[in-house]
N, C-alpha and C positions, 0 to 999 in steps of 0.2 A: 435114574439118579436125580435127586432133587437139589437144585441150585439154591444156595442160601441167599436170601434177600438182604441187601445192604440196609443197615439201620437208618431209619428216617432222620435220626439226629445228625448223622454224617452229612446228609444232603442239606439239611438246614444250616449246618455250620459252613459248608462250602458256599451256599448262596449268600449268607451273611458276610462272608469274607469278600466276595465279589462286590457286593453293594458298598461295603466299607471302603474298598480300594477305589471304586469308581467315584464315590463321594469325595474322597481325599484328593483325587486328581482334579476334580472340578473346583474344589476349594483352593487348590494350589495355583490356579491360573491367576495371573496378575490382573488387577482391576484397571481398566482403561479410564484414566482421569480426563475430565473435561479440560480442554485447553483454556488458558487464561485469556480473558478479554482485555484488549488494550484500553487502559483508562484514558478518557478524553476530558479536556478542560474547556477553556473559554474559546470563543471564536477567534480565529487568527487571520491575518491578511494573506490573500493568495500571493504566491511569488510573482513578481513583475514579469519575469520571463514567461511564465505560464499565461498571464493575461495577454502578453504580446503574441504568443502562439495562437490564442483564441481569436485575436484580431486578424491575424494573417491567414489562419486555417481553421475556420469555424467548425469544420467537420470533425476536428479532434476534440471539440468541447461541446457535446450535445447537452443542452440545458433542459431541465425539467421546468415546464412552464415558460413564461416570457423570458427572453434572453436579457441579461442585465446590460446596463450602460457600461461598456468596458473602459471608456475614458474616465468615468467617475470612479469605477472600481479601482483603476490604477492609481488615481490620485489618493483615494482612501488608503490603499495598501502602502503607498510611499509615505504618507503622513504617519500612519501608525507604526511603521517599521522604524523610521528615524526617531519618532518619539520614544520608542522602546529603547533604542540604542543610547540616547542621551538622557533618559530618565525624565523626559518632559511629559506633562499632562497632555493627553490627546483630546481633551475636551476643550472647545472654544471658550474664551473668556466671556462671562455674561455681559450683556449690554447694560448700560447705565439705567435704561428704562426697564419696566417690568413686563415688557412685551414677551409673549410666549416664544420659546425656541422652536424652530422647525423640526419636524420629525427626522430622526437620524436613522441610518441604515444599520444593519446587523453588525457590520465590521466597524463602523464609526463609534458605536456605543459600548461595545464589549471590551473589557480589559484583556490584555494579552500578556503572555509570558515573555521572558527575555529572548530576543531573537537576534540572529546575526544578519546584517543587511546584505542584500543582493544588489549589485549595481543595475541601474535602469538600462534598458536596451538603448543603444545609440540611435537606432532607427532601422527601417527595412533595408535589407542588403540584397543586391542583385546577385544571387548565387551563381547565375550563369557566367558572370564575369570573373569568378574566383577560380584560380587554378592553383592547387596545392600539391607540391611534390613531396611524397612521403616514401621513405625507404621501404622496399618490399618486405624486408625482414623486420619491420617494426613490430614489437610484441603486442599481442592482443591482451585483453583483460584476463582471459582464461589461461594464456600462456604463462602468466606469472602466478597463477593459483594452482592449488592441488588438483590434479586431473581426476581424482577419485570423486565419485558422486554417490548419492544415496542409492542403495540397491533396492530394486523393486522386487517384492516377494509376497508370499502369503501372509506375512506378518502385518501387512497393511489392512487393518480391520475396516469394515464398511460401516462402522457405527456412526450414526448421524449425530452431530453435535449442533445445538442451536447456535446460529450466528449471532454476534453482538449486534444489537440494534443501535447503530450509530446515530440514528435520527433522534434518539432520546437523550442526547448529550445535554448535560446541565451547564448552561452558559450563564456566567455571572452577569448581573445587571438586568435580569428579567427577560433575556432574549431567548430562553430555551423554547417557549412555545413557537416563536417565529421560525427558529431553525428547524424544529421538529416538523412543523407543518409544511415548510418548503421542501425539506429533504424527503419526507414521506409521501408527498403528493405523487400519485401514480406509480409508486414503487412497491412491489411485493418483495419484502425483505427475504422471506423464505425461498423465493424463486431466484434470488440473486447470489446464491452460493454455487460453487463448482464442486462436483463430486470427485474427491481424490481417491477413486478406486484404482485398480491396477492400471487400467488404460489411461485414466486421467492423469495419474502420476507420471506415466511415461511421456505423455504429451507435454506436460509442463516442463519436465526436466529436459526433454529434447529441444524445445524452443529456447530455454534459458541457455543451455550449453552451446547451441548452434550460433545464436546471435553474439554470445560472448567471444566465440572464435572468429566470427566473420567481421565484426566491427572493430576497427583499430581506434584506440583511445587517443584523441587529440583535443586539446583545449580550444574553446571557442575563439579566443584571441588569435591563435595561430591559424585556425581554419576559416573564420569569417571576419576577423578584424574587429570584433566587438566582444565585450566581456561576457555576455550571457544571452545566447540565442537558442531557444528551444525549437527543435525541428527534427524530422526524421533524418537519420544519418545520410549525409551527402557522400556518395561513392564509398559507402561502408566505413565512414569515419565520423567520429563525434565524441561527445563527453557523456557524463552519466545520465543527464536528462534525455539525451537522444537514444541511449540504450532503452530507457524506460518506455519511450514512445514506440520504438520498434517492437519491443516485446508485447506491449499492449495491443498493437495492431495485429501481430502474429497470433496471439492468444484468441482474440476475437474471431479472426478468420478460422481458427481451429475449433470454434464452437463454445468458447468460454463467454458467459454473459458479460457485456460491458459493465453492468452495474456491480459485478463482483471484483472489479479492478479499481484500485485507488493509487494515486501518486502520494508518496510521503517524502518528507525532507528530514534528514538525520544529520548528526555530527559525528565524524569519525574520531577514533582515539587520538589522532594527531591534529584535531581541531578543524578539519576541512568540512565544508558544507557538501552534502552528497544526496543524490536523489535515488530512490529505490521504488520498485513496483510491489504493491500489496495485492495478494490474491485471497479473497474470502472463500473458504471451502467448508465442507461439512466436518473437517477436522481442525478448524481454526484458521487463522490468517497466516499466510506464508509469504516470505520475502524473495523476490527475484532480484538479484544484485549483479551489477556489472563487475564487481570486485571478487566474486566468488562463483564457482560452478555449482555450489550447493544451493538447493531450494530449501530454505530453513524457516522454521516457525519464528514469528516475530519476536518472541521473548527469549530467543536463543542466539540472537545476533549481538555483536559487541558494538552497539551504537548508542548514542544518546538521541532519543526520539524528540523531535521538535514540533512539527506540524504535519498535517495530512488532510487529504480530501475526506469529508464526511461521506458515509455510505449513501449513495443515491443523490448526492448533490455535487455537481461538477464544480460549481463556483463557491460552495460552502466549505471552507477550510477551518479546521479546529486545531488547537494545540493539544499535545499529548501530555497528560498529567503524570509525569514520572520525574 
């Protein structure tokens, strides 16, 4: 008995159908868009609490190149901040003679955006003498937030995205080359991002949630008797800047490059000054926040961005042009 051979046209049609369906499935996959880069503006004064921290604990403020004069930096920061508040010119009045003006620093010559003042530190506090009684059932930051977190899954693509080169910030007044040269000195921008693959995502979320649970939020006035003291949390108690410092330390110990972490100052919907930690990753910049258990991309948080550390420059702060 001779078996009939299937017509070649049937096989061709079947193969064509498979190819068409496969191509359609590929075309139907959503395109992963590049995350938006945070737009940066003019140089901004560093927070006085941060400068005071660097004076008391220099290991928290590794400088690229020679360390700056912190006393001079604090005076410049205070002058610029109050000048912005009262709308005064931060440039000194010209002398009657035509004598040349002395060279100014980056912060003293760059225009700044509207900033909210931070009170200057009263002075060093002997933390060993402070004893604060806090109820054991005082709520932590995460207790008041939604316990849900972003789920780690295969949906996290490992697509690399070029990090924003924050050293190329355009600073008004001709200071861009100075900022760029200082921030880029000895810094490999491509090597200062953290890979948010599955394991990296777990690490970042675990640290953010753990410290939000462990640290009890207490204002500096109640804890230290002064308005603004940046420090690692004392006895697991502190305010937003202390959360930032604790998370930064924990992330570095977990293998995150220190250069991938930046401190940022924002304004909440209710007008309060707030500090958050920024993580530069291959998927864009993400925010670690004491007010939320979510690690969220910077453009998806409901804050008004004010100023932040420039990438690779501990003492180089810039305004956010939003």
